[in-house]
N, C-alpha and C positions, 0 to 999 in steps of 0.2 A: 504494500500499499505506500509506504513511505517513498519508494522508488518511483512509483507511478505519478504521484504527485511531483516529484522532483523533475521527472521527465515533462510533465505538462508545463511546469513552470519555466523551464528551459525553452519550450517551444513558444510560450508566451513571450518570453524575453526577446527571442529571436525575432517574433513578429514586431514586437514594439520598436526594435532597432531599425528594422525595414521600413516600418513606417516613418520614423524619425528621419531616415535618409530620403524618402520621398518627399517629405515635407520641406526638408532643406532646399531640395530641387524645385520645389514649388515656389518657396520663398525668393530664390534667386531668379526665376523667370518672372515673378510678380515685380521684383526689384527693376529689372530691365524694362518691363512695360511702364512702369511708373516713370521712369527716367525718359523714354520715348514720349510719353504723354505730356511730361512737363515741358518738353522741346516744341512740341506741336502747339501747346497752349501758349507759349512765348511767341511763336511765329505768327499764330492766329491774333493775338493781341497787337503785334506790331502792324499786320496787315490791316486789321480794322481801323487802327488809329490814323494810318496813312490814307486809307480810302474815306474815312470820315472828313479828314483835312482837305482832301482833294473836292470832295463833293461840296463842303462848306465854301471854299475859295470858288467853285464854279457857280454855285447859288448867288454869292455876292456878286459876282461878274455879271451875271444875268440881270440880277436886280438892278445894277448900276446902269446897264443899257437900256433896260425898259423904264427906269426912272421911278421904281416903286419905293 
């Protein structure tokens, strides 16, 4: 009985170690995705700021020509 419990505990320990390794891999992939997403967000912010500025200048020019 004691050896059976010891054997089962060994298998459980092995399974937990395997799960731990897989979790480390998932965390690494998530960190890479977070890094890429931050870069995309920064580019998106810059692009939207530039676009908003260009549109504002365009509207100001059009208003000036129309006289509104």
